C-alpha positions in Angstrom: 0.0 0.0 0.0 1.3 3.4 -0.9 2.0 5.4 2.4 0.0 8.6 2.8 1.0 11.3 5.1 -2.1 13.5 5.9 -1.2 17.0 7.0 -4.2 19.2 7.9 -3.4 22.9 7.6 -5.4 26.0 8.3 -4.6 29.6 9.0 -4.1 30.8 12.5 -7.5 31.5 14.2 -8.3 35.1 14.8 -8.7 36.2 18.5 -12.1 35.2 19.8 -12.7 32.7 17.0 -12.2 29.0 16.8 -10.5 27.2 13.9 -11.7 23.8 12.7 -9.4 20.9 13.8 -8.3 17.8 11.9 -11.5 16.0 12.6 -13.5 18.8 10.8 -11.1 18.5 7.8 -11.5 14.8 7.2 -12.2 14.3 3.5 -15.7 13.2 2.7 -16.8 11.2 -0.3 -20.5 11.4 0.1 -23.1 14.1 0.8 -24.3 14.4 4.4 -27.8 13.4 3.4 -26.5 10.2 1.8 -24.5 9.4 4.9 -27.6 9.8 7.1 -29.6 7.6 4.8 -27.0 4.9 4.9 -26.9 4.9 8.6 -30.7 4.8 8.8 -31.1 2.0 6.2 -28.3 -0.1 7.7 -29.7 0.4 11.2 -33.2 -0.8 10.0 -31.7 -3.8 8.2 -29.7 -4.7 11.3 -32.8 -4.5 13.6 -34.8 -6.6 11.2 -32.1 -9.3 10.9 -31.5 -9.2 14.7 -35.3 -9.6 15.3 -35.7 -12.4 12.8 -32.6 -14.2 14.2 -33.9 -13.8 17.8 -37.3 -15.0 16.9 -35.9 -18.1 15.1 -33.6 -18.8 18.1 -36.5 -18.5 20.5 -38.7 -20.7 18.4 -36.0 -23.4 18.2 -35.6 -23.3 22.0 -39.3 -23.8 22.5 -40.3 -20.3 23.6 -43.5 -20.5 21.4 -44.3 -24.1 22.2 -43.1 -27.5 21.2 -45.2 -27.6 18.1 -43.5 -24.5 16.7 -40.0 -25.8 17.7 -40.5 -29.1 15.9 -42.2 -27.6 12.9 -40.0 -27.6 9.6 -39.0 -24.2 8.3 -40.5 -24.9 4.9 -43.7 -26.8 4.8 -46.8 -26.9 2.6 -48.7 -24.2 4.4 -47.4 -21.4 2.2 -48.3 -23.1 -1.2 -51.7 -23.9 0.2 -52.3 -20.4 1.4 -51.1 -18.9 -1.9 -53.4 -21.3 -3.8 -56.4 -20.4 -1.7 -55.9 -16.7 -2.1 -55.5 -15.3 -5.6 -54.2 -11.9 -4.4 -51.1 -13.5 -2.7 -48.7 -13.5 -5.6 -49.7 -10.1 -7.0 -49.0 -8.6 -3.6 -45.7 -10.4 -3.4 -44.8 -9.1 -6.9 -45.7 -5.5 -5.9 -43.7 -5.8 -2.7 -40.7 -7.2 -4.5 -40.9 -4.4 -7.0 -41.0 -1.7 -4.3 -38.0 -3.3 -2.6 -36.1 -3.3 -5.9 -36.9 0.4 -6.5 -35.7 1.2 -3.0 -32.5 -0.7 -3.6 -31.9 1.1 -6.9 -32.5 4.5 -5.3 -30.0 3.6 -2.5 -27.4 2.6 -5.1 -27.8 5.7 -7.1 -27.6 7.8 -4.0 -24.1 6.5 -3.3 -22.9 8.4 -6.4 -23.8 11.7 -4.8 -20.8 13.4 -3.3 -20.3 16.6 -1.3 -18.0 18.2 -3.9 -18.7 21.8 -4.7 -19.2 22.6 -8.4 -19.6 26.4 -8.2 -18.6 29.0 -5.6 -20.6 32.2 -5.1 -18.3 35.3 -5.3 -21.0 38.0 -5.1 -24.7 38.3 -4.8 -26.3 41.6 -5.9 -30.1 41.6 -6.7 -29.5 44.6 -9.0 -26.2 43.8 -10.7 -26.6 40.0 -10.7 -24.7 37.1 -9.3 -21.1 36.1 -9.9 -20.0 32.5 -9.5 -16.6 30.8 -9.8 -16.4 27.4 -11.4 -14.8 25.2 -8.7 -13.0 23.1 -11.4 -11.2 26.2 -12.6 -9.9 26.9 -9.1 -8.9 23.3 -8.4 -7.3 23.0 -11.8 -5.2 26.0 -11.2 -4.1 24.7 -7.8 -3.2 21.3 -9.4 -1.2 23.0 -12.2 0.7 25.1 -9.7 1.6 22.3 -7.3 2.6 20.0 -10.2 5.1 22.6 -11.2 6.9 22.3 -7.9 10.1 20.3 -7.9 9.5 16.8 -6.5 5.8 16.6 -7.3 4.7 13.9 -9.7 0.9 14.5 -9.6 -1.5 16.7 -7.6 -5.3 16.5 -7.1 -7.4 19.2 -5.5 -11.1 18.9 -4.5 -13.4 21.4 -2.9 -16.1 19.8 -0.7 -18.7 20.8 1.8 -21.2 23.7 1.3 -20.7 26.3 -1.5 -20.8 29.0 1.1 -18.3 27.3 3.3 -16.1 25.0 1.2 -13.0 23.1 2.3 -10.0 22.3 0.1 -8.4 18.8 0.0 -5.1 18.6 -1.8 -3.4 15.3 -2.5 0.2 15.5 -3.6 2.0 12.5 -5.0 5.8 12.9 -4.6 8.4 11.5 -7.0 11.0 11.0 -4.3 13.3 13.9 -5.1 11.9 16.1 -2.3 10.6 15.1 1.1 7.2 16.1 2.4 8.7 18.1 5.2 10.5 20.3 2.7 7.6 20.6 0.2 4.8 21.3 2.8 5.7 24.9 3.5 5.8 25.7 -0.2 2.4 24.1 -0.8 0.8 26.0 2.1 2.4 29.3 1.4 2.0 29.0 -2.3 -0.9 27.1 -3.8 -3.1 27.0 -0.7 -2.5 30.7 0.0 -3.3 31.6 -3.7 -6.6 29.6 -3.5 -7.6 31.5 -0.3 -6.7 34.7 -2.0 -8.7 33.9 -5.2 -11.8 33.1 -3.1 -11.3 36.0 -0.8 -11.4 33.5 2.1 -8.3 33.7 4.3 -9.9 31.2 6.6 -10.5 28.5 3.9 -9.9 25.2 5.6 -7.3 23.1 3.8 -6.0 19.6 4.1 -2.8 18.5 2.4 -2.0 14.8 2.0 1.4 13.6 0.7 1.6 10.3 -1.1 5.1 8.9 -0.8 6.7 7.0 -3.7 7.2 3.3 -3.4 10.9 3.7 -4.2 12.9 6.9 -3.7 14.0 8.5 -6.9 17.6 9.3 -7.4 18.1 13.0 -8.2 20.9 13.3 -10.8 20.8 17.0 -11.0 
């Protein structure tokens, strides 16, 4: 596994204000609504499975009587019931279709991320609105960092809310320069320029360095 050295960085907090710590700067891959939905769905599934398993265990131990404990799991009662009631299979089909739709919605929801696509720079009802394409900013940050000596590749992402974004920068090193030497340049250069471009000196930033598998020999 390629080692990764996470380095959260943020400007010094102003007097009387609090600065977000490393826990607040952990990179997120999904929107908050998706995370909440995942927790709810998994909790419900866990409760249902735990309830079914507990009921089966109790039945096997005779909690519901000896007749239930000795009764086979699959017997002829279900086919007989389905044959006597014509509505049984249509209801099963509708229920299965609803479950399939819910599963499809859940899978599609996983693709929703908390990445910011546009950043509002100004809002004036009379003069109009000015937005900045987030890809333009992150692309400029990546180009600047990739121009630094010792950097093989850079990837920048803006996440969170459009009014309160956070910058995550992943820098892959080529082995010529160590992360300790490169970190100040990234923070004082690319990160500072991003904050200046957005007019947000308090823009939270997280810098992660990916170390090469084998150190590269610098012949220069």
